[in-house]
C-alpha positions as CSV (number, residue, x, y, z in Angstrom):
1,M,106.0,94.8,89.8
2,V,108.1,98.0,90.1
3,K,110.4,96.6,87.7
4,R,107.5,96.6,85.2
5,I,106.8,99.9,85.7
6,E,110.2,101.4,85.3
7,F,110.5,99.1,82.4
8,L,107.8,101.0,81.0
9,G,109.6,104.7,81.3
10,G,107.6,105.2,84.8
11,T,109.8,107.7,86.8
12,K,109.5,107.8,90.8
13,V,108.2,111.0,91.7
14,S,107.8,110.3,95.4
15,T,106.6,108.0,98.4
16,W,103.1,107.1,99.1
17,N,101.6,106.8,102.1
18,I,98.2,106.1,103.8
19,V,97.4,105.4,107.1
20,C,93.6,103.9,108.5
21,S,93.6,103.8,112.2
22,L,90.8,102.7,114.0
23,Y,89.1,104.1,117.2
24,L,87.0,103.1,120.1
25,E,85.7,105.2,122.4
26,R,86.8,104.6,126.1
27,L,83.9,103.4,128.3
28,P,83.9,103.2,132.4
29,N,85.0,99.8,133.2
30,N,81.7,97.5,134.4
31,T,79.2,99.3,131.3
32,N,77.0,97.4,129.2
33,Q,77.4,99.7,126.3
34,I,78.8,99.0,122.8
35,P,81.7,101.4,122.2
36,R,81.5,103.7,119.5
37,E,84.0,103.7,116.9
38,F,85.4,105.5,113.8
39,H,88.2,104.8,111.5
40,L,90.6,108.0,110.3
41,I,92.4,108.1,107.3
42,T,95.6,110.4,106.7
43,L,96.7,110.6,102.8
44,D,100.0,111.5,102.4
45,E,98.8,113.7,99.4
46,R,96.3,116.1,101.9
47,P,99.2,116.3,104.7
48,K,96.8,119.2,106.6
49,K,93.7,116.6,106.5
50,C,92.3,113.8,107.6
51,F,89.4,111.7,107.2
52,M,87.0,110.5,109.9
53,I,84.7,107.8,108.9
54,S,81.7,106.2,111.2
55,H,78.3,104.4,110.6
56,E,76.8,107.6,110.2
57,A,79.2,109.8,108.0
58,I,82.3,110.8,106.4
59,V,84.2,114.0,107.9
60,E,87.1,116.1,106.7
61,S,88.7,117.6,109.6
62,D,92.7,119.1,110.1
63,K,95.2,116.7,110.8
64,E,94.9,118.8,114.7
65,M,92.1,116.5,114.9
66,I,94.6,113.7,115.9
67,S,96.3,115.5,118.8
68,I,92.9,116.4,120.0
69,L,91.8,112.7,120.3
70,E,94.9,111.5,122.2
71,K,94.5,114.5,124.7
72,T,91.2,114.0,125.8
73,D,91.5,110.5,125.6
74,S,88.0,109.7,125.1
75,F,89.2,107.5,122.2
76,R,91.8,105.0,122.3
77,K,93.6,103.5,119.1
78,R,92.9,100.1,118.7
79,Q,94.3,99.3,115.0
80,V,96.7,100.4,112.3
81,T,96.7,99.5,108.4
82,E,99.0,101.0,106.6
83,I,100.6,101.7,102.5
84,N,103.8,102.5,102.4
85,G,105.0,102.7,99.0
86,S,105.9,104.8,96.0
87,K,104.4,106.8,93.4
88,Y,105.3,106.9,89.5
89,E,104.5,109.0,86.3
90,L,104.1,107.3,83.5
91,G,103.1,109.7,80.3
92,D,99.6,110.5,81.4
93,F,99.1,108.3,84.2
94,I,100.4,108.0,87.8
95,I,100.6,104.9,89.1
96,R,101.0,104.0,92.9
97,I,102.1,101.0,94.5
98,G,103.3,99.3,97.9
99,P,102.8,96.8,100.4
100,I,99.8,96.9,102.9
101,F,100.6,96.0,106.3
102,F,98.0,95.6,109.6
103,R,100.4,95.2,112.7
104,T,103.7,93.7,111.6
105,E,102.2,91.4,108.6
106,T,102.3,92.3,104.7
107,K,98.3,91.8,103.3
108,G,98.9,92.3,100.2
109,I,100.1,94.9,97.5
110,A,97.7,97.8,96.6
111,I,98.3,99.4,93.1
112,E,96.4,102.7,91.9
113,V,96.6,103.9,88.6
114,E,95.4,107.2,87.9
115,Y,94.5,108.9,84.6
116,T,95.1,112.2,84.9
117,P,93.0,114.0,82.1
118,C,90.0,112.1,83.7
119,S,90.6,112.6,87.0
120,K,91.1,116.5,86.1
121,T,88.1,117.0,84.2
122,S,85.2,114.9,85.3
123,T,82.9,114.2,88.1
124,S,83.9,110.8,89.1
125,P,87.2,108.2,88.3
126,F,84.8,105.6,87.3
127,S,83.9,107.4,83.7
128,C,87.6,106.0,82.2
129,T,87.1,102.7,83.5
130,K,87.6,101.1,80.1
131,L,90.7,102.8,79.6
132,L,92.1,102.1,83.0
133,S,91.4,98.6,82.5
134,E,93.0,98.1,79.6
135,F,96.1,99.9,80.6
136,I,96.3,97.7,84.1
137,N,95.8,94.8,82.0
138,G,98.0,95.4,79.1
139,N,100.9,97.1,81.0
140,L,101.0,96.1,84.5
141,G,98.5,92.7,84.2
142,P,97.0,90.8,83.2
143,F,95.8,89.7,86.8
144,P,94.3,85.9,87.6
145,D,91.8,87.1,89.8
146,Q,89.7,90.2,88.0
147,S,87.8,91.0,90.8
148,V,90.9,92.6,92.4
149,V,90.7,95.6,89.8
150,Q,87.8,97.4,90.8
151,A,86.2,99.2,88.0
152,T,83.1,100.7,90.3
153,F,82.3,101.5,93.6
154,D,79.2,101.7,95.4
155,F,78.6,105.1,98.0
156,S,75.2,104.3,98.9
157,A,75.7,104.0,102.3
158,Y,76.6,107.8,102.4
159,P,73.9,109.5,100.6
160,K,75.4,112.7,101.9
161,L,78.5,112.8,99.9
162,P,78.7,115.3,97.2
163,N,77.8,114.4,93.5
164,N,81.5,115.4,92.2
165,Y,84.2,112.9,93.2
166,T,86.1,114.3,96.7
167,D,89.0,113.3,98.8
168,L,85.8,112.2,101.2
169,H,85.2,109.3,98.4
170,T,88.7,108.3,98.2
171,S,89.1,107.9,102.2
172,Y,86.0,105.7,101.9
173,Q,87.4,103.3,99.2
174,Y,90.8,102.9,101.3
175,L,88.2,101.7,104.2
176,N,87.0,99.2,102.6
177,L,89.8,98.2,100.8
178,F,91.7,97.8,104.1
179,K,88.3,96.2,105.6
180,S,88.7,93.3,103.0
181,I,92.0,92.1,103.7
């Protein structure tokens, strides 16, 4: 896939890294309570921020939250899923590609395609779905299982998310990707 991107004229511009960590509440021994949990996502393109996703809310926080969690010892990190890849520019498109790691196993390959004129001017990245699908299938695909190409997304589980698409939406999409593997 990387060779295909480079053959089309794509230029590697940086690395691409996303980390999703599951945290569970530390409870006293011999308790019947179910520990609270949340996922913490870091995006390398937002180096000073992290995103915490629980069953009730999605919150953006300073990355300092990670050290606070470690110092208070009230939650413990249980699982880590990570993408370590590369970011390419190809005309008006940004292509991010990398393997998805869970523990020490490679679980798949993530490919994210962004059409920059659409992402800068619209309220939703899904407003350019047809163009992105044509680009992906014509240049990177075809993919035998079209369900892997995500054309829409349901954010109704979090009705308090802003109407305009933000990094909160992006973090929720990554969480759902990681949960699906």
